[in-house]
C-alpha positions in Angstrom: 119.3 39.6 86.6 121.8 37.6 88.5 123.1 39.3 91.6 126.7 40.1 92.2 128.7 38.2 94.8 129.7 40.8 97.4 132.1 40.2 100.3 130.7 41.4 103.6 133.0 41.8 106.7 132.2 39.4 109.5 131.4 42.1 112.0 128.9 43.7 109.6 127.4 40.3 109.0 127.0 39.6 112.7 125.5 43.0 113.3 123.0 42.5 110.5 122.1 39.1 112.0 121.4 40.7 115.3 119.4 43.5 113.8 117.5 41.2 111.5 116.5 38.8 114.2 115.3 41.6 116.4 113.3 43.0 113.5 111.8 39.5 112.8 110.8 39.0 116.4 109.4 42.5 116.6 107.4 42.0 113.4 105.3 39.4 115.1 104.5 41.8 117.9 103.6 44.8 115.7 101.6 42.6 113.3 99.1 41.7 116.0 99.3 45.1 117.8 95.9 46.8 118.2 95.3 49.9 116.2 95.2 52.0 119.4 98.6 50.9 120.5 100.1 51.7 117.1 98.4 55.1 117.1 99.8 55.9 120.6 103.3 55.1 119.4 102.9 57.4 116.4 101.6 60.2 118.5 104.4 59.7 121.0 107.0 59.7 118.2 105.5 63.0 116.8 105.7 64.6 120.3 109.2 63.4 120.8 110.2 65.0 117.5 108.5 68.3 118.4 110.2 68.3 121.8 113.6 67.6 120.3 113.3 70.1 117.4 116.5 72.0 118.5 118.6 68.9 118.8 117.4 67.6 115.4 118.2 71.0 113.8 121.7 71.1 115.4 122.4 67.6 114.2 121.2 68.6 110.7 123.4 71.7 110.7 126.4 69.4 111.4 125.5 67.2 108.4 125.0 70.3 106.2 128.4 71.7 107.2 130.1 68.4 106.3 128.1 68.0 103.1 129.2 71.5 102.0 132.8 70.6 102.7 132.6 67.5 100.5 130.9 69.3 97.6 127.4 67.7 97.8 125.3 68.8 94.9 122.7 71.6 95.4 119.9 69.1 94.8 121.1 66.8 97.5 121.8 69.7 99.8 118.1 70.7 99.4 117.0 67.2 100.2 119.3 67.1 103.2 118.3 70.4 104.8 115.9 70.5 107.7 114.1 73.6 108.7 111.7 74.2 111.6 108.9 73.9 109.1 110.2 70.5 107.8 110.6 69.2 111.3 107.0 70.2 112.1 106.0 68.5 108.8 107.6 65.2 110.0 105.6 65.4 113.2 102.4 66.3 111.4 103.0 63.4 109.0 103.1 61.0 112.0 99.9 62.6 113.4 98.2 62.2 110.0 99.3 58.5 109.7 97.8 57.9 113.2 94.4 59.4 112.0 94.3 57.1 108.9 92.3 53.9 108.9 94.3 50.8 109.8 94.5 48.5 106.7 95.6 45.5 108.7 92.9 42.8 109.1 90.6 44.4 106.5 88.5 41.7 104.9 87.0 42.0 101.4 85.4 40.1 98.6 83.7 37.4 100.7 81.9 35.2 98.3 80.1 31.9 98.8 81.1 29.2 96.4 78.8 26.3 95.1 81.0 23.9 97.0 79.9 25.3 100.3 83.0 27.3 101.2 83.2 31.0 101.4 86.3 32.7 100.0 87.6 36.2 100.7 90.7 38.1 101.2 92.4 39.7 104.2 95.0 42.5 104.2 98.1 41.6 106.2 101.6 43.2 106.8 104.5 42.4 104.5 106.7 41.6 107.6 110.1 43.3 107.8 110.9 46.1 105.4 114.3 47.5 104.7 114.5 51.1 103.5 117.8 52.4 102.0 117.8 56.1 101.3 120.0 59.1 100.6 120.0 62.6 101.9 116.4 63.0 103.0 116.3 62.7 106.8 112.5 63.2 106.8 112.3 59.7 105.2 113.4 58.3 108.6 110.2 59.5 110.3 107.9 59.0 107.3 109.0 55.5 106.6 109.0 54.5 110.3 105.4 55.8 110.7 104.1 54.1 107.6 105.8 50.8 108.4 104.5 50.8 112.0 100.9 51.7 111.2 100.8 49.0 108.5 102.0 46.4 111.1 105.6 46.0 109.7 109.0 46.2 111.4 111.5 48.4 109.6 115.3 48.6 109.3 116.3 52.0 108.1 119.7 52.8 106.5 120.1 56.4 105.6 123.1 57.9 103.7 126.3 58.9 105.5 125.6 62.5 104.6 122.6 62.5 107.0 124.1 60.4 109.8 123.6 62.9 112.6 120.2 63.9 111.5 118.9 60.4 111.1 120.5 59.5 114.5 118.6 62.3 116.3 115.3 61.4 114.6 115.9 57.7 115.3 116.3 58.4 119.0 112.9 60.2 119.0 111.3 57.2 117.3 112.9 54.8 119.8 111.6 56.8 122.7 108.1 56.9 121.1 108.1 53.1 120.8 109.0 52.8 124.5 106.3 55.3 125.5 103.7 52.9 123.8 105.2 49.7 125.2 106.5 48.4 121.9 109.8 46.7 121.4 112.7 48.7 120.0 113.1 46.1 117.2 110.0 47.5 115.5 112.0 50.5 114.1 115.8 50.3 113.9 117.9 53.1 112.4 121.3 51.8 111.4 124.1 54.2 112.7 126.9 52.9 110.6 128.4 54.6 107.5 130.0 51.4 106.3 128.5 50.7 102.8 128.9 47.0 103.6 125.8 47.4 105.8 123.8 48.0 102.6 125.1 44.8 101.0 124.3 42.9 104.2 120.7 44.1 104.0 120.5 43.1 100.4 121.8 39.6 101.3 119.3 39.0 104.1 116.1 37.4 102.6 115.8 35.3 105.8 115.3 38.5 107.8 113.9 41.1 105.3 110.7 40.6 103.2 111.1 43.6 100.9 113.6 46.4 100.2 112.7 50.0 99.3 115.5 52.1 97.9 115.1 55.9 97.7 117.9 57.9 96.1 119.8 58.4 92.8 120.2 56.0 89.9 123.4 54.6 91.3 121.7 53.5 94.5 118.7 52.0 92.6 120.9 50.1 90.2 123.1 48.7 93.0 120.1 47.5 94.9 118.4 46.0 91.8 121.6 44.2 90.9 122.6 42.9 94.2 119.4 42.3 96.2 118.3 38.8 97.2 115.3 40.5 98.7 112.3 41.6 96.6 112.6 45.3 95.7 110.0 48.1 95.4 111.9 50.6 93.3 111.6 54.1 92.0 114.1 54.8 89.2 113.9 58.3 87.7 111.5 61.2 88.0 111.7 62.5 84.4 108.4 64.3 84.6 106.6 66.3 81.9 104.0 69.1 81.6 102.2 69.3 78.3 100.4 72.6 77.6 97.6 71.8 75.1 96.1 74.0 72.4 93.0 74.5 74.5 94.8 75.4 77.7 94.0 78.3 80.0 97.3 80.2 79.5 97.2 81.8 82.9 96.9 78.4 84.6 99.5 76.9 82.2 102.1 79.6 83.2 101.6 79.1 86.9 101.6 75.3 86.7 104.7 75.2 84.5 106.6 77.6 86.8 105.6 75.8 90.0 106.2 72.3 88.5 109.8 73.3 87.9 110.7 75.9 90.5 108.9 75.1 93.7 111.7 72.6 94.5 114.3 71.4 92.0 115.5 68.4 94.0 112.3 66.4 94.3 111.4 63.5 92.0 108.1 65.2 91.0 109.8 68.3 89.6 109.1 68.9 85.9 112.1 68.2 83.7 110.6 68.7 80.2 108.0 71.3 79.2 106.0 70.3 76.1 104.1 73.1 74.3 101.5 72.8 71.6 102.7 74.9 68.7 99.6 77.2 68.7 100.3 78.4 72.2 104.1 78.1 72.5 105.0 81.7 71.7 102.4 83.1 74.2 103.4 80.7 77.0 107.2 81.3 76.5 106.8 85.0 76.3 105.4 85.0 79.9 107.4 82.1 81.3 111.0 82.8 80.1 111.4 86.0 82.1 110.2 84.2 85.3 112.5 81.3 84.6 115.4 83.7 83.9 114.8 85.5 87.2 114.8 82.1 89.0 118.1 81.1 87.4 116.7 78.3 85.3 118.7 77.3 82.3 116.5 76.5 79.3 117.5 73.8 76.7 115.2 73.9 73.8 114.4 72.2 70.5 115.0 74.1 67.2 111.5 75.6 67.2 111.9 76.8 70.8 115.1 78.5 69.9 113.4 80.4 67.1 111.2 82.0 69.8 113.9 82.1 72.5 117.2 82.6 70.7 119.3 82.7 73.9 118.1 79.2 74.8 120.7 76.4 74.7 120.1 73.8 72.0 118.7 70.6 73.5 120.3 67.3 72.7 118.9 63.8 72.8 120.2 63.3 76.3 118.3 66.3 77.6 115.0 64.6 76.8 116.1 61.6 78.9 117.6 63.4 81.9 116.3 63.9 85.4 118.1 67.1 86.2 117.1 67.7 89.8 118.5 71.1 89.2 117.5 74.5 87.7 117.7 73.2 84.1 114.6 72.6 81.9 114.2 71.0 78.5 111.5 72.6 76.3 110.0 71.1 73.1 107.3 72.3 70.8 104.9 69.7 69.4 102.1 69.8 66.9 99.6 67.6 68.5 98.5 65.6 71.6 99.6 62.5 69.8 103.1 63.9 69.5 103.2 64.9 73.2 102.0 61.4 74.3 104.6 59.8 72.0 107.4 61.9 73.5 106.4 61.0 77.0 106.2 57.3 76.1 109.7 57.4 74.6 111.5 59.5 77.1 109.4 59.5 80.3 110.3 57.4 83.4 106.7 56.4 84.3 106.7 58.7 87.3 104.4 61.8 86.9 103.1 63.6 83.9 100.6 66.4 83.5 98.4 68.0 80.8 97.1 71.6 81.0 93.8 71.8 78.9 90.2 72.8 79.0 89.3 70.0 76.5 87.7 67.1 78.4 88.2 64.6 75.6 91.9 65.4 75.3 92.4 65.2 79.1 90.7 61.9 79.1 93.0 60.6 76.3 96.0 61.8 78.2 95.0 60.2 81.5 94.2 56.9 79.7 97.2 56.7 77.4 100.1 58.1 79.4 101.6 55.1 81.2 102.8 56.8 84.4 102.2 56.1 88.1 100.6 59.5 88.4 98.9 61.4 85.6 97.5 64.9 86.3 95.1 67.3 84.6 95.6 71.0 85.3 97.8 70.5 88.3 101.5 70.8 89.1 103.6 67.6 89.0 104.9 68.6 92.4 101.7 67.3 93.9 103.1 63.7 93.4 103.6 63.1 97.1 102.0 60.7 99.5 101.2 63.5 102.0 99.4 65.5 99.3 97.5 62.3 98.2 96.2 61.9 101.7 98.4 58.9 102.6 99.9 60.7 105.6 103.4 60.3 104.2 105.0 58.0 101.7 107.7 55.4 101.8 108.6 56.2 98.2 107.1 56.4 94.7 107.1 53.2 92.9 107.5 53.2 89.1 107.2 49.4 89.1 104.1 47.6 87.9 104.0 44.7 90.4 102.3 44.9 93.8 102.2 48.7 94.1 102.6 51.7 91.9 102.8 55.4 92.7 103.3 56.9 96.2 103.5 53.9 98.6 101.4 54.4 101.7 99.8 52.1 104.2 98.0 49.9 101.7 101.1 49.5 99.6 103.0 48.1 102.6 100.4 45.3 103.0 99.4 42.4 100.9 96.3 40.3 100.7 95.9 36.6 101.5 93.0 34.4 100.8 90.8 33.2 103.7 88.4 30.4 103.3 85.5 29.4 105.7 83.7 26.2 105.7 81.5 24.1 108.0 83.0 20.7 107.9 83.1 21.1 104.2 85.0 18.5 102.1 85.9 18.5 98.5 84.2 15.9 96.3 
């Protein structure tokens, strides 16, 4: 796709040049930094966040007040809100990243060749990573920590709705860098609300090595259309849970409720519930009252409405929609094949789950469903870098190049070939 030509004001362009050059210079420093130095910075950042908890929450309250005045959606408000527990989780994420093995410099696949050379691969940082995200202020800490530990510099541009929150967290990160003796250019949080700053980032391949957008479809499409920088993207989280004929119904009910209702505004939330016809009535009999109590609107196929008459009729668009809201599409299917076909047609390649006690069916589902995460007897809301043991995540990639699924430390590095000889020449 050809990128659009976007006019960028001179002052924004100059500011991006300064920021980009600082990041490029800092990338060389952090790429060669010892693991111990990086871990000290991460620990210092975590401590600064814990120490500044009250200031971060006050800044977040200001953002929430402004967001309510402007009519921000409930899903985005949920993503924007920080609680004492969420602030602690940010700090804990940084501690966990510090405890993870450092991927930088890892050498693998060393093989001697008949010519006398030995060929292997070494894992190295990407360089400078730009992260463009909406609402979620926790991304500021998560992304910074992952980029730092993987030896990358980062330029972070959050949404205007989280300006104060991101600024407060960014100040903690800057002080943590200073505590460890690292340059401020390693992690830079942009403090402008001017949307031209996003366009300037997308037009900076000489400074940025990769862009990671996190947000709604509008943001992803803008970045994909305009970027001169390679993009690791996550489009939609249209996630499914399929309850198989041979499912444990107690487990199925709990999984289907949690996958939808734990949090509506996360990309791993279930948006369509698929039910095998033999168990549909039993599952719905137990789930519908719980969904009703939670305020979830059901939109069902014709067979679903025969069991739940008060359910709204589902349209074609309902199967395609990432609601990020208390709305759930429900469809009854006659077979595993039909469930897999539905996911293949309407799914976004994010996360899909099957509930079953049949090993062969679970193996087919895992093998044939083409998503970045495929789960058996577990809630789709586990699709999260922290839960996967990555410490945190910079996003969930639904692309198929370089990295797929939650993007952690390894996903922020690449491999280069290394070759050893002993005066060896090619004949």
